[in-house]
C-alpha positions in Angstrom: -25.3 22.3 -14.3 -26.8 19.5 -11.8 -25.2 18.6 -9.2 -23.1 15.6 -8.5 -23.7 12.3 -7.3 -21.3 11.8 -4.6 -19.5 7.8 -3.8 -18.4 8.0 -0.1 -16.6 5.0 1.5 -14.8 5.0 4.7 -10.4 4.0 4.1 -7.9 2.8 6.3 -4.4 5.3 5.6 -1.5 4.6 7.3 -3.3 3.1 10.5 -5.9 6.0 10.9 -9.8 5.3 9.3 -10.8 8.6 6.7 -13.8 8.8 4.7 -13.5 10.0 1.3 -15.6 10.0 -1.9 -15.8 10.8 -5.6 -18.3 11.9 -8.3 -20.0 8.6 -9.9 -19.6 10.3 -13.1 -16.3 10.9 -12.8 -15.3 6.9 -11.8 -16.5 6.0 -14.8 -15.5 8.9 -17.0 -11.8 8.7 -15.7 -10.7 6.3 -12.8 -12.7 2.9 -15.4 -11.2 4.0 -18.5 -7.7 4.0 -16.5 -7.9 1.2 -14.8 -9.1 -0.9 -18.5 -5.9 0.9 -19.6 -3.4 -1.0 -17.3 -5.2 -4.2 -17.7 -4.3 -3.7 -21.4 -1.3 -2.3 -21.2 -0.2 -6.0 -18.5 -1.8 -7.9 -20.9 0.1 -6.5 -23.9 3.6 -7.2 -22.2 2.6 -9.9 -20.3 3.9 -9.5 -16.7 4.2 -8.0 -13.8 3.9 -3.8 -14.2 3.9 -0.3 -12.0 1.9 2.3 -12.7 2.6 5.2 -11.1 -0.2 8.2 -9.7 2.3 11.2 -8.7 0.6 14.3 -7.4 1.9 17.3 -4.6 0.8 17.1 -0.6 -3.3 17.4 0.1 -4.2 16.4 -2.9 -5.7 12.8 -2.0 -3.6 10.3 -4.0 -3.8 7.7 -0.7 -7.4 7.0 -0.8 -7.4 8.2 -4.6 -5.2 4.7 -5.5 -7.6 2.9 -2.9 -10.1 3.3 -4.4 -8.7 2.6 -7.6 -8.0 -0.4 -6.7 -11.5 -0.5 -5.5 -13.2 -0.4 -8.2 -10.5 -2.4 -10.0 -11.8 -6.1 -8.0 -15.8 -4.7 -7.7 -15.8 -4.5 -11.7 -15.7 -8.3 -13.8 -14.1 -6.3 -16.7 -11.2 -4.6 -15.1 -7.4 -5.9 -13.6 -7.6 -5.8 -10.2 -4.8 -3.5 -9.1 -3.2 -3.5 -5.6 -2.7 0.3 -4.4 0.9 1.4 -2.3 2.7 3.8 -1.1 5.7 5.3 -0.7 5.1 6.8 2.6 7.1 3.8 4.3 10.4 4.4 2.5 11.0 7.7 4.5 13.7 7.0 6.9 13.1 5.7 10.2 11.9 8.1 12.7 15.3 7.5 15.2 17.3 8.3 12.0 15.6 11.5 11.2 15.7 12.4 14.4 19.7 12.2 14.8 20.6 13.2 10.7 20.8 16.7 9.1 21.2 18.0 6.2 23.0 21.8 4.7 19.9 23.6 2.8 21.3 26.8 1.9 24.2 27.0 3.6 22.6 26.3 7.0 22.1 22.8 8.5 18.9 21.2 9.4 17.5 19.0 11.0 15.9 15.9 8.5 13.0 15.7 11.2 12.1 19.7 10.9 12.0 18.8 7.1 10.1 15.2 7.7 8.2 14.6 4.1 10.8 17.0 2.1 12.1 14.4 -1.1 15.5 13.8 1.6 13.3 12.2 4.4 12.9 9.1 1.9 15.3 6.1 1.2 15.0 6.1 -1.9 18.0 3.3 -2.5 15.5 1.6 -0.4 12.2 2.5 -2.2 14.2 1.4 -5.9 15.0 -1.7 -4.3 12.1 -3.1 -3.6 10.4 -1.7 -6.7 13.1 -3.8 -8.3 11.6 -6.8 -6.4 8.0 -5.8 -6.8 8.1 -5.7 -11.3 9.9 -9.7 -10.3 9.0 -12.3 -8.2 7.1 -10.1 -5.6 8.4 -8.6 -1.6 7.6 -7.5 1.6 6.0 -4.0 1.5 6.6 -1.2 4.3 4.0 0.7 5.4 4.2 4.4 7.5 2.1 4.0 10.8 0.8 7.8 11.9 0.0 6.1 15.1 3.4 5.8 16.2 5.0 8.6 13.6 7.2 5.9 12.2 7.9 3.4 9.7 6.4 -0.5 9.9 9.4 -2.6 7.5 8.3 -6.1 5.2 3.9 -6.0 6.4 2.6 -6.1 3.4 3.1 -9.1 1.0 2.8 -8.2 -2.8 2.1 -10.4 -5.1 0.4 -8.5 -7.5 0.2 -8.6 -11.8 -0.6 -4.7 -11.3 1.0 -2.1 -8.8 -0.3 1.0 -8.0 2.8 3.2 -7.0 0.9 6.5 -5.3 3.5 9.4 -3.9 4.7 12.9 -4.2 8.1 12.3 -5.9 7.8 9.1 -8.2 8.2 11.7 -11.7 10.9 14.8 -9.7 13.4 15.3 -12.1 15.8 15.5 -9.0 18.9 13.2 -9.0 18.2 10.4 -7.3 14.4 10.2 -8.2 15.3 10.1 -11.5 16.3 6.3 -10.9 12.5 5.9 -9.6 10.8 7.1 -12.4 12.7 5.0 -14.6 11.1 1.4 -13.3 7.0 3.2 -13.8 5.5 1.0 -17.0 3.0 4.6 -16.7 2.2 6.8 -15.4 0.0 9.6 -13.8 0.3 13.5 -12.8 -2.1 15.4 -10.3 -2.2 18.9 -10.8 -3.4 21.5 -8.3 -3.6 25.4 -7.6 -1.7 26.1 -4.3 -3.9 27.5 -2.5 -6.7 24.6 -2.8 -3.5 22.6 -1.8 -2.9 25.1 1.4 -5.6 25.3 2.8 -6.8 21.3 2.6 -2.9 20.5 4.0 -3.5 22.9 6.6 -7.2 21.5 7.6 -5.2 18.1 7.3 -2.8 19.1 10.1 -5.7 20.6 12.5 -7.7 17.7 12.0 -4.9 15.7 13.1 -4.0 17.8 16.6 -2.4 20.3 15.3 -3.9 24.1 16.7 -4.4 26.5 13.8 -0.8 28.6 14.1 1.2 25.7 14.2 -0.6 23.9 11.2 -0.2 27.2 9.3 3.5 27.7 11.1 4.1 23.7 8.9 2.2 24.8 6.0 5.0 27.0 5.4 7.9 25.7 6.4 7.6 22.5 4.7 4.1 21.6 3.0 4.9 24.7 1.2 8.3 24.2 -0.3 6.7 20.0 -1.4 4.0 21.4 -3.0 6.3 23.9 -4.7 8.9 21.5 -5.8 6.6 19.3 -7.3 5.0 21.2 -9.8 7.8 22.9 -10.7 10.0 19.7 -11.1 8.4 16.6 -11.7 8.5 15.2 -15.5 5.7 14.8 -17.7 3.5 12.1 -16.8 1.7 9.6 -19.8 -1.6 11.0 -18.3 -2.5 14.1 -15.9 -6.0 15.0 -14.1 -6.3 18.4 -12.7 -7.7 18.7 -8.6 -11.2 20.5 -7.7 -12.2 22.9 -5.5 -14.8 19.5 -4.7 -11.9 17.4 -4.3 -13.1 15.8 -7.9 -10.6 15.2 -10.6 -10.9 16.1 -14.1 -8.6 14.8 -17.0 -6.7 17.2 -18.9 -6.1 17.0 -22.6 -3.0 17.4 -23.8 -2.4 20.6 -24.7 -4.6 22.1 -21.5 -1.7 20.0 -19.8 0.3 23.1 -18.8 3.0 23.3 -15.0 1.2 25.1 -12.9 2.0 28.3 -11.5 3.1 28.2 -8.1 2.0 31.7 -5.8 5.6 32.7 -3.8 4.6 33.4 0.5 5.6 37.0 0.9 8.0 37.0 4.3 5.5 38.7 6.0 2.8 36.5 5.9 4.9 33.7 7.4 3.8 32.9 11.0 5.5 34.1 14.0 6.6 32.9 17.5 6.5 29.3 17.0 8.9 27.3 16.1 9.3 24.3 13.3 10.9 22.0 16.1 8.3 22.3 18.6 5.9 20.6 16.3 5.5 17.2 16.3 4.7 15.2 12.6 
């Protein structure tokens, strides 16, 4: 097997700089045909369209969406797309720190499960999506430097919107209203063990100790990964994240649910409370 030719570029995600890479072959054989499909769909429907990239945490969907936007604007044979995310529709930090939710008979502060579906303002996201499909709107962003939402920052008037987020295809009540607003959907699946290492490493790079990062993974990230993999509606097409960070497109007959391996209780880190971790 020949060595892959990687395309590396720097991007800004939630106000932080990151370096990402994708293989040139994947860009030609998967990314560009996907973008071409969106352009054809927009021409056929003759209106603004919204496509979703739904994926569990740790798949790199934000950098992927931004890279797809870049390709669409550099290739004259493609229609330009605008990449957006749903992170700006978390509830504000102050709200998360003051409100609780009942899970398995226990009241839990929303801030302690930040990133879970319940910590998003789904009604606000739905309102903005309806606006963006019509005349356009101003979009919220999430700023990782201040760990909070910044409202109405991006002016969005584009004809093709590529929206990424973990829960866009979630079958849970309330999120199904979001699913109904998509014109085309893409789901990215991945092995949970691969996502585990990516998520822990990302938290360590963000300043947590390895112990803190593992604690947060078992208390929050792993549960969100499981929910997305087990409880998302079928998409128009499915890609799979590979161990080297690349993607493959799955045929319909190969598109089966990824099994999620339950974490044994004895593997859960001890001695560190999730409340002590700054997200």
